[in-house]
C-alpha angles and dihedrals in degrees: 000000000000117000112253122238115257109247123196132199085256089061090055090056102262120115115202092185091055089049090052090052090050094049092050092058093041092053092055093048094045092049089057087066101048117128127195090272095065109104102171135050126237109280100047116126089242130019116236124207128179113225119230116247114271135158097233108003122195121194115217121194140180139178129203147149138223095245123201092338081091088070090063090051089052093051093045094043089228115129106159098088105047092074090053089051091053097052095043091050092053091043090055094048094059096033089066087065093050099262127154107215113243107175144347133213124196138203119207119177131176141162095237119016120233109189092204094053093046091049091050091052092048091047088064092050092049092049091052092044091053092048091051093040088239121140122234097217106166149330145159131274111194130187111197115171115214097018097089135037117255112285095012133114141171126233132198138156148186130218133199123199137169139224139168108262093234091050097055115130101232104154093237092128095055110121140176110281095035117137125241119218123192129206119207123256122223092232130292093343104195103323138088096023097132089060094039093050091049093052098041101040101029109025097034096029094224127157128219090259096045110122113227117202095204093069099022095236142079119273091253094049092053099040092045097053106134119257098245128227121243095188097113098051092043092051092045092055093041092051089051090051091238101116121091099170141346131200126197106221105223132131108000095033122225090323095063106026101046096066090055089078101037122102115235116283095030131105137174133236115211124204104214091193092062098085138025115253110228114253095244091067093047088048091054093046091051100048092042098040084225114191110247095242093051089046092055094045094048104045136037089230092213099315111105100167131026119206126191120207134166113266092244090053098047097093092050091045091054092049089050092051094046090054084063089052090251120148104219122183131191107242103170150312142265114257139178110271113247120222110271094005129121120259089234121046129177125219 
């Protein structure tokens, strides 16, 4: 019987040496985010975190991904912002319930690991974690040959935050007559990219480096704008006892996300003339002849966070937000839902 050829893990497409280089970079980046609660170093089988002292603590968690925005990063060869998108998206999802972020864990998977690309992705996560005072305490970097196209990867993450039980933002105090404030988005954030990519790269035939006069930037510059964090303004309003509810405007737009924080029997009326829709959304609508309802259910249209306050508190809330250099705008009000009517209507 002929002697079989020796085959290594490298022959199967997995480089342990490249993984070691990636881990070395990731450790350095992760340690830059560590807060006093972190009890273990990167590389432990499980990450340990000491909870801050609270009377009745509630842990609040969320998990998400970046979606097909990654495809734009691949085309542009720019990988240091998608990690920031991921962390900020998750931070916003728990901030609207009153949570203070504690720690974040990521999952990065690819067909062939490139330590430089992995480090660039994690650098964005670390930057966002530091900004949100959230520790990047662990994750998984997986190399899986044959599962992804060359040069591509997937990215997901999970966040855990904490709040006092009696200080959770539940929306139960929302009432008819309340005022709705909007905070600007920085672009598409992390939603609607499957449609946006189809329209821009296929319908319009543009390239990542194509300059588009409508929004005064290249395609890559516009589509890779970072999904911003709203943690600071939410916490400021919450600390001042001004905030009744908050909705992170992600997939589904104002139409689908607003009802998630409304008590039964209530609806909202949105004044579409109260803010300027950023040019990128108008551009997409025009080149795709997108029906208005679909347009509103796909994109945030320039409103990344929705805040509900009592009418009497609205002036103080706006002052509080402007002190943080926010640019709030009144976009509507809470109303009693009429039988057979939608929970979100547009005027």
